[in-house]
N, C-alpha and C positions, 0 to 999 in steps of 0.2 A: 827908399826903403827905410822904414822906421826901425827903431831899436828892437822892438819885440820880434819882428820878422828876421832881422839880421841875427839875433841870438838864436832863434830856432833853426835857421840855415846853418850857422856854425856848428850847432850841436849835432845836426844831421850829418855834417861832414866828418865831425869827430867820431861818430859812431860808425861811419863807414857807408853812409847812405849815398855819397856822391854829391855832385853839384846839384843844387835845387832841392835836395831832399830836406825835408823838415823833421824835427824830432817828434815822434809820437809816444806819448806816455804809455807805459805797460797797462793792458787791460786786465783787470782783476776778474777772475771767474766768479760767475754769480752762484751764490750757494743753492744747492738743489736739496729739496726736502724728500726724504725717503720715508714712505709710509711704513708704519710698523706691520710686521707680519702677523698672521693669525695666531701663531704660537706666542708672539710677545703680547698680543691683546689678551689672550685667554690664560696665559701662565699665571698671573697673580690670583686668578680665581679657580685654580686647579682643585683645591680642596673642596670648595663649594660645588663645583661641577661633579666631582666624584660622589659627594653626598647626595646630590640631586639624582644621579644615575642609580645609586644603591637604593634610594627611596622609591623611585619609579619601578625598578626591577622587583623590589620586594612587594610592592603593591600589586603588580601584575601576577606574581607568584601566589600571593594571598587570594587574589580573585579566582585563580584556578582551583585552589584547594577549598576555599570557603566563599562561594559567590555572594552569600547573603551578607558577609562581613563588609563587602565593598559597595553595597547599595548607598545611595545618598542618605536615606532615612537613618541607616545604622550608623554611618559615619557622623551625622549630625548629632545623634544621641551620644556617641562616644566623645564627641568634642567637648562636652560639658565637663569631662574629666581632666582636660589639659590646661585649662586657663590659669590655674594657680601656678603651675610650672612655668607656663609661658610668660606671665607677668613678672615673675621673679628673675627670669633669666636675662631680661633686658639690662637692668642696672648691674646684674652680676657680670655681664660682658664688660661694661665699663671698668668695673673694679678689677677684674683679672687682667684686662689690658694694661693697667697701671702696675701689674705685679702684685696685687693684693688678693684678698679673698674675704668672703663673709659667710661664716659657718652658722650665723645666728638667724637667718631669714625665716626659717620654720619656727623656731622659738618665738620670734617677734610676732608671727602670725598668731600663735597660741595666746600670747599676752594680749594682743590687740583684741582678739575675740572674747576673752574673758572680761576685759574692761567694758567692751560693748554690751555683753550679756548682763553684767552687774548694773550698768547704767540704765538699761532698759527694764530688766525684770525686778531688780531690788529697789532701785531708786526711781523708777517709773518716769524716766526721761522719755521725751518723744523719740520715736525710731530714728529720725533723721539726725537728732543731736547725738544719740548713742553711736550711730554709724560714724559721725564726724569724729567723735572721741576716739574711735578705733584707729582711724587714720592718723590723728594727732599722736596717739601712743605709739604707733609704728614708726612715724617720722622721728619722734623723739628718741626712740631706741636706736634708729639708724644714725641719728645725729650724735648720740653719745659714743658710738663706735667711731665715728669720724673724728670726734674730739681727741680720743685716745690715740688714734692712728696718725692724724695730721698735726696735732698740737703737742701732745706729750711724747710722740715718736715711739710709741710701742708698736711692735710688729703686728700686722692685722691677723695673723693666724693666732697669736696669743690673745689678742683682744677679743676677737669674735669666738674663739674657743670658750673664753670665760663668760661672755654674754650668752652663748648657746646654752650653757647650763643655768645661768643666772636668770634669764628671761623665762625659761620654761619652769624653773623652780618657783619664780615669783608668781607666774600664772597658776600653778598648782596651789601654792600657798593661799593666794587670794580667793580662789574658787572654793577651796575646802574650808578656809577660815570663815568667809562670809556665809557659806552654806551652813556651818555650825551655829554662827551667830543668829541668822535669820530662820534657822530650822527648815531649810529648803534643800533642794539638790545642787550639786556643783555643776550640773549640765544645764545650760540655758537654752530654752527653745520657745516656741510659741510666738514667733515673730509675725508682723503683719503681712497680709498677702502681697502687698505692693512690693515689700522687700524681698520676700522669697521668689517672687516673679523675676527679679533681676538675675537670679542664679539658675532658675528652673525653666524659664520660658525663652524661646528664640524670637528675636525680633525680626520683622519683615518676612514672617514665615508664610503669609498668604492666607486665603480663606480656608483651605483644606489643610488642617494641622496634621493629618495622617501622611500627607505628601507636601511637606513645606518646600519652599523655593531653596535652591542649592546654597544661595548666599545668606540664609537665615542663621543668625548667630545670637548668642546670649549678649548681655551688656558687657561682660568681661571680654567676649571675643572682639567686639568692635572697639573697645578700649585698647585691647592689645594691638590691633591692626594700626590704629592711629598712633599709639606710642612707638611701635616698631618703625613706622615710616619716619616719624620725627626724629627719634633717636638715631636711626640710620643715617639720615641726612646730616645731622649735627656731627656725628662721628666722622663721616667721610668728607665733609665740605667745610664744616665750621672750625673756627679757631679753638674752641673748646675741645673738639675732637683731636686736633694736632697736639694740644697740650697733653691729652691723656696718652697719645702714642709716645710723645717725647718723655713723659714720666716713666713709662714702661721700658723705653729703651735705655735711658740713663737719667735717673732722678737728679743726680748731682749736676749734671751738665744742664738739665732743665731749669734747676734753681739759679745757676750762674747765668743763664740766658735771660733771666728776668721773668720767667713764667710763674704764675701764682700757683704753685704746686699744693701748698696747704689748703688753699681755698677750693681747688679742684677736688682733692680727696674728701674734704668735708662735705662737699656737694653730692658726690656719687654715693657716699655711704648714707647720707640723709635720703637720697633718692631710693636706695635699696630699702630703707625703712618705710618710705612712703609706699612702695610697691607691696611690701609685706602687709601694711595695713589694708591696702585695697584688696589683696588676695584674701585676707581673712574675712572681709565683707562678702566676697564671692563665695567662699566656702561655707560660710554661715548661712547665706541665702539659699545655696544649692541643697544643703542637707537640713536646713531649718534647726541647726544645732550650733552652739558656741561652747567649746570646752577647751581645757588646757592642753590636752594631747592632740590638738588639731595639727595635721600636716607633719606627723612625726617622720623624721628622716627624709623629708622632701629636699632639704638642702643638698643631699648627695646626688639626687636627680638633677637638680639645677646646675650644679657644678659640672656634672657628666654632659648635660646638653650643650653647655657653653664650650667646653673643651672639645667635645665631639664636633662642634661647629667650626673648629679651626682656630679658636683663640688660644694663644700660647700661654701656658700656665706660668711662664717666666715673664710674661709681659711684653708689650711692644707690638703685638700682632693680633688681629682679630677683626671681624666684621658682624654687623647685626644680621645680615642675610644668612651667614653661616650659623649663627645661633638659632635663627628661625628654623632652618633645615634640621639642625640638631634636635630641637624640640619636637619637630614633626617625626623624625626618625624614631626617637625614643617612644613617643606617644603611640605611634602605629605599632612598633615592635611590641610594646607592653600590652597593648589592647588585643592584638592578634594572638599572642601567646596565651593570654588569659582566655580569650574566646575559643580558641581551637584546642589547646592542650590542658587548660584548667589546672595549670601548675605555676604557682607564684615563685617557686624556687628556681624554675627554668627561666623566668623573667630576668632574675638577677644575673644568672649565668650568661644569657644572650647580651644583656646590656653591658656587662663587664668585658665581654669579648669585643663588642663594638668599640668600646672606649679604648681598649688596648691597641686595637688595629688603627683607630683614628689618631691616637697620639704618636704611633710609629710612622704613619703617613705624614702627619704634621711635621714631625722631626726631620724626615727625609726631604720634604719639600722646603723646609726652612734652611737645611744645609745646602740644598741645590741653589736656592736663591742667593745665599751668602757667597757661594763661590763665584756666582756671576757678578 
């Protein structure tokens, strides 16, 4: 009997296994995987699911009351009114997730449109160059906000409240000043057909324009879909998205963790300015007009759509899919009330009520998840 066998036999005797028994090491239980329940899977998306149900129920109700409103042709025509709001809401989601806000998006649109109109009509730039200048102007305006927020450490509410007035005032001053200097109007129009088609025509409409394909959308619509998918993936799966959530939860902890907080803030405010510049192009193309009072008070609808979509105004929580649903709900509500009741005052009342209910539900869901 070798030494190892003798040791095993002695160990078996000591444990009480008797003569000839050998020691058997204890068997560890293999870990078992417990699949998450349906409630656990669906729970994080409760707000989005609730919005989706409300939207579907509302559309079904609208079809019963006004069948013409829910036809494909009518919906496609009404979609031209939503893309400015939709484009601005995507970067606003990023900003609010970090605990910030941008009140200057609509004013940036007005300034970008005026710069484009002056470049094209007064200085006779090519339309593509004037449009590019509008995008550059919007991006620069957002970047300036980002510098004050990220580098100078001024609260975003104060910064964007100041630029909300400054950009709008600058747009009005430029348009009126150059109108007086050049003896012309302060409202710029007469843009080329190829440019106005970007805002007035639906792409992939098919041969019969009276009955276009259901997927026919304007250039801004396709841009919004591509941007929403890209920004949704970045926010949900990318390291930049995790940085934004971390900043919203606890900015100080995010800084001590080595995250580039300042760079992230600078980027999202510049992105908001870029979206404002693009939205100004869509608005000018749709109405064939560029003026300083473009998109007045649109920033309120943008913030409402983002918060309605489940993004916490205190930061740290939100999804692009929720914002998309919020935009859809606001758009359909606004258009239906205007279509059926012809009362703009009622629109504000309904949207305000929706926002209050959404914020209350968001708070309750957040409190419930924190308890877990």
